[in-house]
N, C-alpha and C positions, 0 to 999 in steps of 0.2 A: 449399378449405382454404388454398391458397396466398394467395388474396386476403385472407382473414381474418388469416393470419399477417403479411402485409405491413402491414395496418392496425394490428395490435397493435404490431408493431415500430416503425412510424411514430409511434404515440402515445407509446410509451416514450421514443423518441429526443427527441420534442418536450418531454416532461416534463423529461427530463434537461437539455435546453438551457435551459429556463426556470429550473430550479433552479440551474444553473451561472451563469446571468446574474444571479440574485438574490445568489448568493454573491460574484460579481464586484463587485456594487454595494456589498456589505458591506465587502469588502476595500478597495474604492476609498474608502469613507468613513472607514476606520480611520486612514489617515495624516492626514486632516483633524482628527480628534479628538486624535490625538497631537500635532499641531502646535499646536492650541489650548492643550493642557496645557503644552507647552513655552513658548509665548508667555506664559502666565500665570506660570509659574515664573521666566521671564526678567525679567518686570516686577517680581516680588517681589524677585528678586536685585538688580536695578538700584536699587530703592528702599532695600534694606538696605545696599547699598554706598554709596549717597549719604549715608545717615544715619551710617554708619560713618566716612565720609570727614570728617564734621564732628567726630566724636569725636577727642579727643586734641589738638585745636588748642590752642595756648598763647599767651598774651599777658602782658605785664608792665607795671606802672607803677613807675617809679623815683621815690621820694618825696624832695623837697627842702624845706628850710624856706621859709616865705613871708617876703617882705621885711619885712612888718609884725611878724612874730613875733620877729625877731632882737633887738629891743629889750626883750622881755619878760623878767622874772626867771626864768620856768620855761617849758618847752616851746619854747625859742628856737632849738634846733638839731636838729629832728626829721628823721631820714633813714630810709631803708629801701626795701624792695621789696615789691610785692604781685603775686603770680603767679596767673593765672587759667588753668585747664585745663578744656576742655569735657568733661563727664562724661556728659551726655545732652542731648537737645534742651532748650534753655532751662534748663540746670542746669550750674553750674560749681563745680569745686573751687577754693577760694581759700586760698593759702598766704601768711601775713602775717609779715614780719620787719621790725620797727621798733625804732629806738633813739632816745634823747634825750628821752623823755617824763619827766614827774615820777614819782618812784617810787610804786608802789602806787596808781596813778590810772586812771580810766576816761575814755575819749575817744570822742566821736562819730566814726563812720567811714562815709563815704558815697561813692557814685558821683554826680558832678555832670554836668550836661547838656552842658557844653562843655569843650574841651581848651585853652582860651585862658588861659595862665598869666601874662599880661602885667601884671596889676594886682598891686602889692606885697602887698595883703591877700587876693589870690586871689578877689576878687569877680567877676572876669571869667569865671570858670567857670560862672556862673549858679547856678540852684537845683538841687535834687536831680533826678536822672534819673527822669522820671515819665511814661512814654509812655501809661499808662492813665488819668492824671488823678486818681489816688487821693489821699487825705489821708495825712499823715505817720504812720508807725508804726515797728514793728521787724520783724525777720526772722520772728517768730512771730505777728505781728498778722494778724487776718482780712483787713485791707486796709492796704496800705502802698505807698510809692514803690518802683519797681524798684531804685532806688539806695539804699534804706534797709538798710544792712548792720549797723545797731545800734552797738555799742561794741567797742572793743578795750581790754584790761586790761593795764597795764604792771606788771611785777614789781618787786621791790625795787631793781633796777638801772635801772629806767625802760625796760626792753626788752619787746617783744611778740614771741612766737613762737607763732602759732596756725595751725590748719588747720580749715577749715569748708566745708560744702557749701551753696551758695546757689542757690535756684530763682528763675526769673523774669528771669535775665540770660543773655546768649548771646554767643558768638564767631562765630556764623553770620551772615554779612552779610545774609542774606535775612530775618532775624528782626527784629521791631519792638523787641526787647529787646537789640539789638546794642550793645555797650559800647565797642568799639574807637574811639579818637579822643576819648573822654570822659575826665574827670578823677577820680582817687581823692583824696579830701580827708580829712585828719585834723583834728579840731577840738580846741580847748583845754579843753573841758569835756565832761562826760558827757551823752549824748543821753537825754532822758527817754522817748523813743520814743512820744510821744503829742501833743506840742504842735506845731501847724503854725507855720511851714513846715519847721522844722529841729530840733525837739526841744530848743530852748534850749541848744544844744551849744557856744555861744560862738564865738570867732574861729577862722579857718582857719589853723592853724599850719604845715601842710605839705601838699604835693600833688604829683601826677605824672600824666602822660597815659598812658592805656592804649594800648599799641602791640603789634601782633602780633610774636611771636618770629620771628627770621630764621633 
């Protein structure tokens, strides 16, 4: 009987040890699973923080009359500011404040590819900012230049006070649609938003370079 008892006790102890070992392995694997979850959450948090860091960035273009416009009978002293604020990736809120335009008139309003304001007629800023190589259009066209912001409309005093949201442009330096260092141009005529390359919008009467807010 003693021998049988010893065998039974030995078997029970062995089974308990095996069970404990299995439990130990489960407990050992648990921290690994928790760490993987923490790593995943940390990655998502870093990504969200990176995207959030891009939000709220602000840039401004200060518009001044072109040298060639100063001799014209109208639109010869156009000044103002255009403020860009990052609202989402490749989406900006644009606040426009312009004076000096002909009363009750529409004017082509675009972002051009260069910030070189040296030419009196502002031809040194190049064509419309168009990183995707699209045809000219308007903000609501199926296809358009990234810099095609359509028209601004002056009131009876020749002033513009508008706010709009524009997709396809960015203040994120890593984006192909980055607009800092490029020029905002106001034209003398209305943009028809269809004719290449600039919608028959006429001369460049004012412009300014987009610069990050300090």
